[in-house]
N, C-alpha and C positions, 0 to 999 in steps of 0.2 A: 437604495436597499445600502443602509451603513455596513462600514466593517466590524466597526466597533458594536454593533447588536450582538455580535457572535463570541464575546468576551466574557469570560468567566476565571474565577479565583481559585487558583489552585494550589492547595500547600506542597511546597516541596516535599516532603514525607511522603505524598502521594505519586513521586512518579518512580517507577518501575526501572530500577536499574542493572537489576538481576532476574533472569526467569525464575519462577519456582520449581520446587525440584520434580515435578512429572507435570506434563505439559496441559495434562486436563483438571490439574489442580485449581485453576483460576474459579472466579466468582462469574455469572452470568446476571445479567438485569435484563428481564425481559418488558418489552416494551409491547403493551394492546395497541395496534394503528388507531382501529376504529375508537378505541377510549381513552387513550392516551393513561391506562391502568398500569400500575408496575408491579415486579414480581421480584423477590431475590430468590436467586437459584446457585448452583453450581454447574460448573459448564458442561461435567457428563452428564445433565438432565436435559440438554439440549435434544436427546431424543423422545421424550414426552411431547415436544411441542413440534417435532415433523412426524408427517404421516406417512403411511406406504404411499409410493406413487408421486411421492414429490420429488424433486430435481434439485440435487446440490450443485452448483456450479463453483470449481476451483480453481485457483490461476499456479499454473504450473511451473512458473518463471523459478530460478534459479540463482540464489545471491549470488552475484563472484567475489572473492575477496577485495575489492576495486580500491585499497587506501596503501597508495605507497609511500616512503619515505627517500631520500635521497639527497643528491646534492647537486648544483650547477658546475662547470666545469671554474668556474672563480671562487669555489668553496663556500659559498652561499649554501645553506640547508633550505628546503622545499617540502611540502607535501603536496601529495599527488589526489586527487580522488576522480576516480573514472565516472564518468557520463552516461558513455553509451561505446560499445566497441561496433569498430565500423570495418572492420576485417579483420582478418588473421593478424597482421602487424599493427593496425593502427585505431588511436582509441580519439574520442572528445573526451577532455579533462578539465575540470578546476584545478589550479595551481595556485597555492598560497606559500608565497616568499616576500622576502623584502623587496628584492624587484625581478620582475616579470623576465622568464626568458625570452631570448630573442630567437626570430627565426634561424634557423640554420645552428644550434646551440646545442650541446651533447648535456644530456642528465644522467649523472650513475645512480644507480639503484639501489639503496641497501640489500643488502644480501645478495648482489652479483645482478646483472644486466644493466643496459643501457638503455636511453631511447635517445631522440632528437625531435626538438621543437620543431613542425613544419611549418603551423601559419595559427594565426590567430583568428578564430570567430565569434568576434563580442566576447562575452566573458568567459569563451571555452577556449581551449586550448587544443589544435589535432597534433597528436604527438605520434612519432611511429619508431616501433621497436626492432630491436635486432633479431628477436627471436620470437614464435609463437605467443601473442599475448597472453591467451588464457592459461597454457599451464605455467607462464612466468608468475602471473598471479596465484596461483595454486601453490607456488613454493615460495616464494615473499611476500605476497599482499598480506593485508589486514582486513578484518572482515570491516564493513561501513557503517558502524554502532551511529545511530543519531547522534545528533547535538547532545541532546539533554540527557543522552548515559554520557555523561560526563567522568569516562573511565576509559582506560586501554582497554583494547580488546583482549579478551582471555583464549584460550584454547577451546575453550565449553561452548563459545560464540559461535565458532565454525559449523556446530549442530545444531545449536537451540536459536540461533540467528536464520533460521531455514526451516521449512516444513518439512516434513517426510516422504512428500508428494511431489518434492522438487526436483524437476528436469531439465527444464531448459535454460542454461546459463546466461545470462546478460542483466539480471538487473542490481542495481546497486543501493538497493533497499526492499527487505523483506515485504512480503502480504501478509501483512501481523498477524490477520485473523485467522489466518490456517495455521499458525505456530501452536494451537490450542489441539489440534488434531493430532493424537496417536495411530498408531494401525490396528490399536485393537477397538477404541472409538469408531474407525472406517470401517471396519469388520461388522461391526452393529447397526451400524444405518444398514449397511448390504442386508442383512439379516433381516432387518425390519422393514425392508423393498423399498427404500431409499435410494432411487437411482445419484450417478454422480456423474459428470463430465467436466471435461478440463478447456480453459481457454488459457490463452499466455499473454500477459504483460507482464513488460519488462519495467519493472518502477525505478525511476530515474531521481535523483538527487532533487531536483527541483519539487519533489512533494514535501521537504522542508522548509521549501523558502516563505517567508512571511509574505504576507498580501502587504503591498505598500502602496494602497489609492485607498482613500474613505470610501467611496463608493464602490461597493460590489463588480456592477456592470462593467466598470472603469479597468478590469484584470482582466490580465492577457495570459490565460495558462500556458503551462509548459507543454511540450510535448512529449510523448514516450509509445513506443511501439508495442503494437498489439496484434493479433493473430487470434481472429472467431474461426474455426471450420465449419465446411458443410456439416459434421459429426454433431456440434453443438447444436445449429439450426434444426437437424431432424429431430435431435433430442429435446430440445424444449417444443416442440410443434407435438412431437407424442404424448410429452407432459401437459400440455393443453389439452390433447384429444381426451387423455384419461382423467382429467380434472383436477391434477395434479397444481402442486404451486410451485414457481422456479425461487430456487433458494441461492442467493447469492454470499459467497463466500469472500467478505472485503469488499471497501468501493472498488477496490482494483475490478474484480470481476464486476461490480455494475457499471464501471466506465466502460470497459471491454463490450459487455452486452449492449449497452445503451448507444457505445459510438456505432457499432454495427447493425443500430433502428433507428440512426438517428431521423429517417425518414417515416419512422412509424412501423416499417417491416423488417423482422429481423434475418440478413443476407449475411454470407459467409465476408469476410472483410481481415484484408492483412496489411499493415500500414501503420503512418503515423494519426495520431488522435492527441486534441487539444479540446476535447469536451471539456466544457466547464457549469456542472448540475449544480445548481442553488434556488433556492426556493423559488416558484413560480413555473420551476422549468417540468416536464410532463417525464414520466416512466414507461416505456413501452413494453416492457418485457420483465423487471425485476418483483415479485411477490414478496418477498422477505428476505431480511438482510442479517448476517450475522458479522459483525464488527468491534471493532478494539475502540477505546476512547482517544477521542482526535486534542489537537494543540486549540488552545481558545484562538477565533479568528482565522480559523486555516479553514482551508477550500473542501477540508474532508469533512469538517463542521456542517459547513455550511451544504452539502451530500446528504449528509444524514438528516438535516433539518429540511430537504425537498422531501425525502422519502417520509420522514417519520412527524412532518408538521414543527413550525419554530417553537411555540409553544412547548408541545411535546417534548421535544428534543432537550430544550434549557432547564425544565424540570427535572428530566431523567438525569443530565449530568450534576445538578443541582445536589439531586435525591445521592448520588455516587459519591460526590465528595462529601456529602453530609455523612454517608456507611462507612466512608475510609477504602473506597474501591483504589484499585492500583491502576494508574492510565500509561498511556501512551504503548511502545511495540511490545513491552513484555509484559503489561497488566493486562487486567481483567477483560472482559466481554461484553457485547450486547445480543440479544436477538431480536428484533424489529419486524413486524407486519403493516405494510403497509399501510398508510394512512388513508384514505380514500379522500378524503377533502381536505388536503394539508393547509396550514396556512403561513403566512411569512410574518415577517415582523412588523410591517405595515397593518398586518391584520389583526394584532393582537396587542394592540394599545389598549 
């Protein structure tokens, strides 16, 4: 399977660089998994496509202000993007500078604070801070907007690049499908009889890394930490027993559930996952998916293609481009029911 099979052309004007005034104001493209039929709706219309007894699975990770600016002792400027918080004082981070800092060297953080370069682990740097790192980030850090939102972060991003139900700090990218939900919509879901439960997956900066191989099968996924609790397992089992559907909000919720069910049975799980879902990989848990529109040739687009079918996914994306949908993190969304017999690129020629 070729990475190039997942390419599509997107006009620059359709990249959403700012959120809409209201979370639920985005558009919603409905994709019927059984037929591939499409419908153009508004995000609040999602209620019409959910049934009493369905179970929505949200990712309650919280985005940390993971981008820091500073300078080395030599005066050279640098930029730090934290990939993972290791403990109260240590992180793994990407560091951009003219020359990489050496072990033992000190970094002065703009706005106040210091870090020491402790060690290098391949492309990542282990940094130690002289104070607890999460409060320091809240004080002087910047929201880590994705590379395609090519503008400085603003005060409003502290709220809008964050779900309203975010709880557990640790992500350096938002689980963007959840950005469309506000408290009023969540209350309407409860009133309709739709259950909800939370997993945690701390989204890493690796989610934006391009796939640098020609064959999908040669790609090695980055690792991310996740937790699927016994409460989630029990909720899924209860949903199955009452005939409901498991609706994942975002690809991170899909990766969490399917990682915890890699042997076919959903079990509690806490730890790292490098699961890579592409056409041909089975789904053991998820029946429907709420997701944003993803980058061309990305692993997330491959996951959606595995769920909805490759020809159906690429046709939906072509329709979204033609109809002027807004793409990526601050963009519009899709609601997809699982294709019972998904085809891959090699089956679609």
